C-alpha positions in Angstrom: 54.9 122.6 131.7 57.2 125.3 130.0 55.3 128.0 127.9 57.6 128.8 125.0 57.9 132.6 124.0 58.2 133.6 120.0 57.6 132.1 117.4 57.4 128.5 118.7 56.1 125.8 119.7 54.8 124.6 123.5 55.5 121.6 124.7 55.4 119.7 127.6 57.4 116.5 129.0 55.5 113.4 130.3 56.3 111.8 133.8 56.5 108.1 133.0 57.2 108.7 129.3 60.5 110.9 128.4 58.2 112.2 125.4 58.0 115.6 124.1 54.2 116.6 122.5 53.0 119.2 120.9 49.7 121.4 122.6 47.5 122.3 121.2 47.9 125.9 120.4 50.1 126.7 117.8 51.3 130.5 117.8 52.4 130.3 113.8 49.4 128.8 112.3 46.8 132.0 113.7 46.1 133.0 110.4 44.5 129.2 109.3 41.6 130.4 111.1 40.0 132.0 108.7 39.1 129.0 107.0 35.7 127.9 107.4 35.7 123.9 107.6 32.3 121.2 108.4 32.8 117.7 109.5 30.2 115.2 109.1 29.6 111.9 110.4 30.3 109.9 113.8 33.3 108.6 111.8 35.1 111.1 111.0 36.7 112.6 114.7 40.1 111.7 112.7 39.0 114.5 110.7 37.9 116.9 113.8 41.4 116.1 116.0 43.3 117.0 112.4 41.7 119.9 111.7 41.7 121.8 115.1 45.7 121.2 115.3 45.9 123.0 111.7 44.4 125.5 113.1 41.1 125.4 111.1 37.8 127.4 112.3 35.2 124.7 112.1 31.7 125.5 112.2 30.0 122.2 113.2 30.2 119.0 113.7 27.2 117.5 112.7 26.5 114.1 114.5 22.8 112.3 115.2 24.3 111.0 118.7 25.8 108.1 119.9 29.4 107.3 121.1 30.8 110.1 118.2 29.3 112.7 119.9 30.3 111.9 123.2 33.6 111.8 122.5 33.6 115.2 120.8 31.9 117.1 124.2 34.4 115.4 126.3 36.9 116.2 124.1 36.1 119.6 122.1 33.8 121.1 124.2 33.9 124.5 122.7 32.6 122.5 119.1 29.2 123.0 118.4 27.6 120.1 117.5 24.5 119.9 115.7 22.5 117.0 114.0 22.0 116.7 110.1 18.2 119.0 109.7 19.9 121.2 112.4 23.3 122.0 110.2 21.5 122.4 106.8 19.3 125.1 108.4 22.5 127.4 109.4 22.8 130.5 107.5 24.1 130.5 104.9 21.2 128.1 103.7 22.8 128.0 100.0 26.4 127.7 98.8 28.0 127.8 102.1 31.7 128.9 101.3 33.6 126.4 102.9 35.4 123.1 102.8 32.7 120.3 104.6 35.3 116.7 105.8 33.6 113.1 106.0 34.6 109.8 106.2 32.1 108.2 104.4 31.2 104.4 105.9 27.9 103.8 104.3 25.6 105.4 101.4 23.5 107.2 104.3 27.0 109.4 105.4 27.4 110.2 101.6 24.0 111.1 101.5 24.6 113.2 104.7 27.5 115.2 102.9 25.1 116.1 99.7 22.2 117.7 101.7 24.5 120.4 103.2 25.7 121.8 99.8 29.2 123.7 100.7 31.4 125.5 98.4 34.2 121.9 98.4 34.5 118.7 99.8 37.2 116.5 100.7 36.0 112.9 101.5 37.7 109.7 102.3 36.8 106.0 102.8 38.8 102.6 103.9 40.3 101.0 101.6 38.1 97.9 101.8 35.5 100.1 100.0 35.4 99.2 96.0 36.0 101.8 93.7 32.8 101.1 92.5 30.7 101.8 95.7 33.2 104.9 96.1 32.4 106.8 93.0 28.1 106.0 93.7 28.5 107.5 96.8 30.3 110.5 95.8 28.7 111.2 92.8 27.3 114.7 93.2 27.2 115.9 89.4 23.2 116.6 89.4 24.3 118.8 91.9 26.7 121.6 90.2 29.6 119.6 91.6 32.8 118.2 89.5 35.4 115.7 90.5 38.9 117.0 90.7 40.9 114.3 91.6 41.0 111.0 93.4 44.7 109.7 95.8 45.2 106.5 98.1 47.2 107.5 100.6 48.8 104.1 102.4 49.9 105.3 106.7 53.5 104.4 106.0 54.0 107.0 103.7 53.0 110.1 106.0 54.9 108.6 108.8 53.0 106.4 110.3 53.4 102.6 111.5 50.5 100.9 110.5 49.1 98.6 107.4 46.3 101.1 106.9 45.7 102.8 103.6 42.2 105.2 102.8 41.2 106.8 99.2 40.6 110.1 99.6 38.5 112.9 96.8 39.1 116.0 96.4 35.4 117.6 94.8 35.2 121.2 94.4 31.0 123.1 93.3 31.3 123.3 90.0 31.7 127.8 89.6 34.0 130.5 88.0 36.1 130.6 90.8 39.3 129.0 90.2 40.3 126.5 92.9 42.5 123.8 93.0 43.1 120.5 95.4 46.9 119.6 95.6 48.0 116.5 97.7 51.2 118.2 99.4 52.5 115.5 101.6 54.4 115.2 104.9 58.6 114.9 104.9 57.4 112.7 107.6 57.0 109.7 105.2 60.6 110.4 104.2 61.9 109.0 106.9 61.5 105.2 107.5 59.6 104.3 110.8 58.9 100.9 112.3 56.5 99.6 115.4 58.8 99.9 118.0 59.1 104.1 117.3 55.4 103.7 118.8 56.5 101.8 121.8 57.8 101.8 125.1 60.8 99.7 125.0 61.1 100.5 129.3 58.4 97.8 129.6 59.6 94.1 130.3 58.0 90.7 129.4 54.5 89.2 130.4 54.4 87.4 133.4 54.8 83.3 132.9 54.9 81.3 129.8 53.1 81.7 126.1 53.4 79.8 123.4 54.1 81.6 120.5 52.8 79.8 117.1 54.6 81.5 114.2 53.8 82.0 110.4 52.7 85.1 108.5 49.0 84.5 106.2 48.2 81.7 109.0 45.8 83.8 111.3 44.9 86.7 109.4 44.9 88.4 105.5 46.5 91.5 107.2 50.2 91.5 106.5 51.6 93.1 110.0 50.7 89.9 111.7 53.2 87.2 112.5 51.5 84.6 114.6 49.4 84.7 117.6 49.8 83.4 121.4 48.9 80.8 122.7 46.2 80.1 120.1 44.3 83.1 120.3 46.5 86.6 121.1 47.5 88.4 117.8 51.1 89.0 117.5 53.1 91.2 115.6 56.9 92.2 115.1 58.2 95.9 116.3 60.9 95.8 113.5 57.5 96.0 110.9 54.4 97.6 110.6 51.3 97.9 113.2 48.4 96.2 111.7 45.4 98.0 110.6 43.7 99.0 113.8 40.3 100.0 112.2 39.8 96.1 111.2 40.1 94.3 114.7 37.7 93.8 116.6 37.5 95.6 120.7 38.5 91.9 121.8 41.8 91.7 119.1 43.1 95.6 120.1 43.0 95.3 123.9 44.7 91.9 123.6 46.6 92.6 120.9 50.5 91.4 121.3 54.0 92.5 119.9 57.4 91.1 119.9 59.3 94.1 121.2 62.8 95.4 122.4 63.4 96.2 126.3 65.9 97.0 128.1 65.4 94.6 130.2 66.3 92.2 128.0 69.3 91.7 125.0 66.7 90.2 122.0 62.9 91.0 121.8 60.0 89.6 124.3 56.3 89.1 123.9 54.0 91.1 125.8 51.1 92.9 125.4 50.4 96.5 123.7 49.7 99.1 126.2 46.0 101.4 125.8 48.6 104.6 125.3 50.7 102.7 122.6 47.8 101.7 120.5 46.8 106.0 120.7 50.5 106.5 119.9 50.3 103.8 116.6 46.8 105.5 115.4 48.7 109.2 115.7 45.7 110.3 117.4 46.4 114.1 118.7 44.9 113.7 121.7 45.4 110.8 123.8 46.1 112.5 126.9 
């Protein structure tokens, strides 16, 4: 471990991966701890990860229990976790001055968000949620909120390597103080990336003969799927993008194949994508 001094970032070199990764503590982000945020729902783990890395002060992660709560307890033991009833009783009881973040996957999640009544909300939903349903979920006009703007964000436009796409809505409490949201795009999206950039090129081909059935739109509606392996496992090409991982089943995630570049062959070879590679594709900061 190399501890940097001054206005720099702590870095670490991971044996076997040969990649430099940023640590959670970034010296230049101390001022962001004054931004008070709350994260709602077991589907909002990505928000919690991003906000912690950004440097915000996470006051509470609202979750009723389940796998989401266990993951937060393991990855962020210092984050306060509370059910909705307890979170609603946290002072101040009305007009909490902060930003609430949530990923909406059900109408129940939307109702939980409305219960807490923060000063501002940033809400997301998967692209498969219809526009009518999404607007119904974020209609908080009767609570004094006004809708500011909505954006549709593709993962690849922000430096990602999947076909995933999400809706973002910015909502604020109708008050006299000016509060404007803007969508500042990261520069990572300006540099073209493909799936191979998230893969380990020191892994060789799979053992044994494998039957590859090639052909787009034959096995999946996701444009990233280019075929199957042995007529049962999905296959993607490292020159393109990974599929939307949120749409794959656990079985498909554990048996996702790729035509990848390797130092052991001149051409691409078929092999399974490893767990660490899946997490890298997913841009999950706490994967290590």
